[in-house]
C-alpha positions in Angstrom: 29.2 -81.5 22.6 26.4 -84.0 22.1 23.1 -83.1 21.5 19.8 -84.4 20.6 18.2 -83.5 17.1 14.7 -82.3 16.2 14.2 -83.6 12.7 11.4 -83.1 9.9 9.1 -85.7 8.7 8.6 -85.2 4.9 4.9 -86.1 3.9 5.7 -87.5 0.4 2.6 -89.3 -0.9 4.3 -92.4 -1.6 5.2 -92.8 2.4 3.7 -95.1 4.7 1.0 -93.7 7.0 2.1 -96.0 10.1 5.7 -97.2 9.8 7.6 -94.0 11.2 4.8 -93.5 14.2 5.4 -97.0 14.8 8.8 -96.6 15.1 8.8 -93.5 17.2 6.2 -94.7 19.3 3.5 -92.0 18.2 -0.3 -92.3 16.8 -0.5 -91.8 13.0 -2.2 -89.0 12.2 -3.6 -90.2 8.7 -1.0 -88.5 6.7 1.7 -90.1 4.6 5.2 -89.9 6.4 7.9 -90.6 4.1 11.1 -89.5 5.2 12.6 -88.3 8.5 15.8 -86.1 7.8 18.9 -86.0 10.0 21.5 -83.6 8.9 22.1 -80.1 7.7 20.3 -80.2 4.2 19.0 -76.6 3.6 15.7 -77.6 2.8 14.8 -79.5 6.0 17.7 -79.4 8.5 17.5 -80.8 12.1 17.1 -78.5 14.9 19.3 -78.4 17.9 18.3 -77.8 21.4 18.9 -74.1 21.3 16.6 -73.6 18.2 19.1 -73.2 15.7 19.3 -75.4 12.6 22.3 -77.5 12.1 22.3 -76.1 8.5 22.9 -72.2 10.2 25.3 -73.9 12.9 27.6 -75.1 9.9 27.1 -72.1 7.7 28.2 -69.9 10.6 31.5 -71.9 11.8 32.2 -74.8 9.4 35.7 -75.7 10.6 34.1 -75.5 14.4 31.6 -77.9 13.7 32.8 -80.1 11.2 36.5 -79.7 11.8 39.2 -78.6 9.8 39.7 -81.5 7.5 36.2 -81.9 6.7 35.3 -78.5 6.1 38.2 -78.4 3.7 37.4 -81.7 1.9 33.9 -80.6 1.4 33.9 -76.9 0.9 32.5 -76.1 4.2 29.0 -78.1 3.6 27.9 -80.9 6.0 28.8 -84.3 3.8 26.0 -86.5 4.4 22.1 -86.7 4.9 20.6 -89.5 7.2 17.2 -90.4 6.8 14.2 -92.6 8.2 12.7 -94.0 4.8 9.1 -95.6 5.1 7.7 -96.4 1.6 4.1 -97.7 1.2 4.0 -97.1 -2.8 6.8 -97.3 -5.2 9.3 -94.5 -5.7 10.3 -93.5 -9.2 12.9 -95.1 -11.3 15.6 -93.1 -11.1 19.6 -92.7 -10.9 21.9 -89.9 -9.4 25.1 -88.0 -11.4 28.5 -88.4 -10.5 30.2 -85.5 -8.9 31.4 -84.4 -12.6 28.0 -84.7 -14.1 26.4 -82.8 -11.3 28.8 -79.8 -11.8 28.3 -79.7 -15.3 24.7 -80.3 -15.1 24.0 -77.6 -12.7 26.0 -75.1 -14.3 23.9 -75.8 -17.4 20.8 -75.3 -15.3 22.2 -72.3 -13.8 23.1 -70.5 -17.1 19.6 -71.7 -18.4 18.1 -69.3 -15.5 15.9 -72.3 -14.2 14.9 -71.6 -10.7 16.6 -73.9 -8.2 13.3 -74.7 -6.5 11.7 -75.2 -10.0 9.9 -78.6 -10.5 11.3 -79.0 -14.3 15.0 -78.3 -12.7 17.4 -81.7 -13.0 20.3 -80.4 -11.0 19.7 -78.8 -7.7 23.3 -78.6 -6.4 26.7 -79.6 -7.8 27.2 -82.6 -5.7 26.7 -86.2 -6.3 24.1 -88.3 -4.6 25.7 -91.8 -4.0 23.6 -93.5 -1.3 23.2 -96.5 1.1 19.7 -98.2 2.2 19.7 -100.6 5.2 16.7 -102.3 5.7 14.8 -102.2 9.0 12.6 -104.9 8.1 11.5 -106.6 4.8 12.2 -104.3 1.9 11.5 -104.5 -1.6 13.6 -102.4 -4.2 14.7 -102.6 -7.9 18.6 -102.2 -7.9 20.7 -102.1 -10.9 20.2 -103.9 -14.3 19.9 -107.9 -14.2 22.3 -109.5 -16.3 20.9 -109.8 -19.8 20.4 -113.6 -19.7 18.1 -113.1 -16.8 15.8 -110.7 -18.4 15.7 -112.4 -21.6 14.7 -115.6 -19.5 12.1 -113.4 -17.5 10.5 -112.3 -21.0 10.8 -115.8 -22.6 8.6 -117.3 -19.2 6.1 -114.4 -19.7 5.8 -114.6 -23.5 5.7 -111.0 -24.0 7.3 -107.9 -25.5 9.5 -109.5 -28.5 11.0 -106.4 -29.6 12.5 -106.0 -26.1 13.7 -109.4 -26.0 15.4 -109.2 -29.5 17.1 -106.1 -28.8 18.8 -108.0 -25.2 19.6 -110.7 -27.4 21.6 -108.6 -29.6 23.5 -106.9 -26.4 21.6 -103.7 -27.1 20.5 -103.0 -23.5 21.3 -99.3 -23.7 18.9 -98.9 -27.0 16.2 -101.2 -24.8 16.2 -99.1 -22.0 16.2 -95.9 -24.1 13.7 -96.9 -26.5 11.2 -98.1 -24.0 11.7 -95.3 -21.5 10.9 -92.8 -24.4 7.9 -94.3 -25.9 4.7 -92.3 -25.3 2.3 -92.9 -22.9 -0.5 -93.8 -25.3 1.8 -96.5 -27.0 3.0 -97.7 -23.8 -0.4 -98.7 -22.2 -1.3 -101.8 -24.5 2.4 -103.1 -23.8 2.0 -102.9 -20.0 -1.7 -104.5 -20.2 -0.1 -107.3 -22.0 2.5 -107.5 -19.6 -0.3 -107.2 -16.6 -1.9 -110.1 -18.1 1.1 -112.3 -18.7 2.3 -111.8 -15.1 -1.4 -112.8 -13.8 -1.3 -115.8 -15.8 2.2 -116.9 -14.6 2.3 -120.0 -12.5 5.8 -121.0 -12.1 8.5 -120.4 -8.9 11.6 -118.7 -10.5 10.2 -115.6 -11.3 7.4 -115.5 -8.7 9.0 -112.3 -7.2 9.3 -110.5 -10.4 5.9 -111.2 -11.5 4.4 -109.9 -8.0 5.9 -106.6 -8.4 5.3 -106.2 -12.0 1.6 -106.8 -11.4 1.2 -104.4 -8.8 3.1 -101.9 -11.1 1.1 -102.5 -14.2 -1.9 -101.9 -12.0 -0.4 -98.7 -10.4 1.0 -97.3 -13.5 -0.8 -98.3 -16.5 0.7 -96.0 -18.9 4.2 -95.5 -17.4 7.2 -96.5 -19.3 9.0 -97.0 -16.2 6.9 -100.4 -15.9 8.9 -101.7 -18.8 12.2 -100.7 -17.3 11.5 -102.6 -14.2 11.9 -105.7 -16.3 15.4 -104.9 -16.9 16.4 -104.5 -12.9 17.1 -106.7 -10.2 14.3 -107.4 -8.0 15.7 -107.8 -4.4 14.0 -108.4 -1.2 16.1 -107.3 1.6 16.0 -108.6 5.2 16.5 -106.7 8.3 20.0 -104.8 8.1 20.7 -106.3 4.7 21.8 -103.1 2.5 22.1 -102.0 -1.0 24.7 -99.3 -2.0 23.8 -97.2 -5.1 26.8 -95.4 -6.6 26.3 -92.8 -9.3 24.5 -94.2 -12.3 22.7 -97.0 -10.6 19.2 -97.3 -11.8 16.7 -98.2 -8.9 13.4 -97.9 -7.5 12.4 -98.5 -3.9 8.9 -100.6 -4.0 8.0 -100.7 0.0 9.5 -101.1 3.3 11.3 -99.0 6.1 14.8 -98.5 5.9 17.8 -96.2 7.5 19.2 -94.5 4.4 22.3 -92.5 4.1 23.5 -90.3 0.9 25.6 -87.4 0.1 23.9 -83.9 1.1 22.4 -83.6 -2.3 19.0 -83.3 -4.0 20.1 -84.6 -7.4 17.6 -86.9 -8.7 17.2 -87.7 -12.4 13.6 -89.7 -13.0 12.4 -91.9 -15.8 9.3 -93.5 -14.7 7.0 -94.6 -12.2 5.9 -90.9 -11.3 4.0 -87.9 -12.1 7.1 -85.5 -11.4 9.6 -84.2 -13.8 11.0 -86.9 -16.1 14.0 -86.4 -18.4 15.0 -89.5 -20.4 17.8 -88.1 -22.1 19.4 -86.6 -19.1 18.8 -89.9 -17.0 20.3 -91.9 -19.8 23.3 -89.6 -19.9 24.1 -90.7 -16.4 23.5 -94.1 -16.5 25.9 -96.8 -15.7 24.6 -99.9 -18.1 26.9 -102.4 -16.6 24.8 -105.4 -15.0 24.7 -105.8 -11.6 25.0 -109.4 -10.6 24.8 -109.2 -6.7 23.2 -105.9 -5.6 22.9 -107.1 -2.2 25.5 -105.6 0.5 25.9 -107.3 4.0 27.8 -105.6 6.7 30.9 -106.8 8.4 31.5 -107.2 12.0 34.8 -104.8 13.0 34.5 -105.3 16.7 31.9 -106.9 18.9 28.7 -105.2 18.5 29.9 -103.0 15.6 29.2 -103.7 12.1 30.5 -101.5 9.2 29.0 -101.2 5.8 31.8 -101.0 3.4 31.0 -98.9 0.1 34.2 -97.0 -0.4 32.2 -93.8 -0.4 33.9 -90.5 0.1 31.0 -88.7 1.7 29.9 -91.0 4.6 30.7 -94.1 6.6 28.0 -96.0 8.2 28.6 -98.4 11.3 25.8 -100.4 13.1 26.1 -100.5 16.7 24.0 -103.4 18.5 23.8 -102.8 22.3 23.4 -105.2 25.1 25.3 -104.7 28.1 28.2 -102.7 28.9 29.5 -99.6 26.7 30.5 -99.5 23.4 33.2 -97.3 21.7 32.9 -96.2 18.5 36.1 -94.6 16.7 34.3 -92.7 14.2 35.8 -89.3 13.0 34.5 -86.0 11.9 31.0 -84.6 12.3 28.7 -87.6 13.3 24.9 -88.3 13.7 23.8 -91.4 16.3 20.4 -92.5 15.2 18.5 -95.0 17.3 16.4 -97.6 15.3 15.4 -99.9 17.8 15.5 -99.9 22.0 17.3 -97.1 23.3 20.8 -95.8 23.8 22.6 -93.0 25.6 25.5 -91.4 23.7 28.5 -89.5 25.1 31.9 -88.6 24.0 35.1 -87.2 26.1 34.2 -84.1 27.7 30.4 -84.5 27.6 28.8 -83.4 30.6 25.9 -85.7 30.4 25.1 -88.5 28.1 22.1 -87.9 25.7 19.4 -90.4 25.7 17.7 -91.6 22.4 14.8 -93.8 21.9 13.7 -95.6 18.9 13.6 -92.7 16.1 15.7 -90.2 18.1 18.9 -89.0 16.7 22.1 -87.1 18.2 24.7 -84.8 16.7 28.5 -84.7 17.5 30.8 -82.2 16.3 33.7 -83.1 14.0 36.5 -82.3 16.3 35.1 -84.5 19.4 36.8 -87.6 19.7 35.4 -91.3 19.6 31.9 -91.6 20.8 30.4 -94.0 23.2 26.9 -95.8 23.4 25.3 -97.6 26.3 21.9 -99.4 26.1 20.0 -102.1 24.7 18.8 -101.9 21.0 20.2 -100.8 17.6 22.2 -97.5 16.4 23.6 -96.2 13.3 26.8 -93.7 13.9 27.2 -92.1 10.4 30.6 -90.2 10.3 32.3 -88.5 7.4 35.3 -91.2 7.8 
């Protein structure tokens, strides 16, 4: 069975007003359109042509929909969530827990009686949330801690925040991050103002990308400690189809751009700054991996003509990019699958499919876990997301 999905667009304030409408060929309605969700997350599940949600379909027959092995491995839960993400404004500085941390945190929040939909709840479920973002055009982000020497060089070039520089020189990255993230907003304001002035005065080339982003953050978040944390993180600019993979503990913030995002089917986010949402710095610090990340950008690997895999080692999803020209391309993915067209058009079929499902940009299709390999035809680009 291959069926087209009807997906929900989330209108978070940081979203672009034009990127998703342009992708799907519709007129903007003036509202921010931040994320288009494709999957079976209970808060915004995709809907089948029958009118039934994918979440309800899985809940009623997990083995029949996911396949016996996938249902057993993931407790009868759909393993992943795919999204089109379009950021006009920066997202929060955040990290996600490991499986063990999520189980523990969820149990603590349950024992404390915090409603699962409460704004101040840290753990919405007991799953981790590893994720990959694949750029659909130029995409700016902060990803993982920079090598300490690079952060020291940036601070010295700007001539600011001597206390932060001294902590880094002493090898105390965790203390530096925790200290500045925990500083109250009144004390942060003059530090951010000084940093903004230094960035605007900077005329060099080495840190042009960093100072461009920091200037904007200083202007938009004048009393937010997350601005200082940005000094410690890798500033990356992804080109089309470049990716970043964010395992548990990776501190990150998306800044601007449109991408295809896949994650474990979880809503666990621990925030530390660049947001007015709930922030819990001690809990964030408890899950953070403070090992510097020297090479944050992930490139795909061609595994067959027209088929590129993004190798992450993640247990919850596998992502393959399919670049279509003439002829059929078979993708031997296994388990439940979502096929998302992001450019041009594609038709999707599988063994026994009565009629191929046609997709245009921004549309997606679902294949049950027991289905065999899927075949794509068309002209454009699609992503095939599977359990393995």
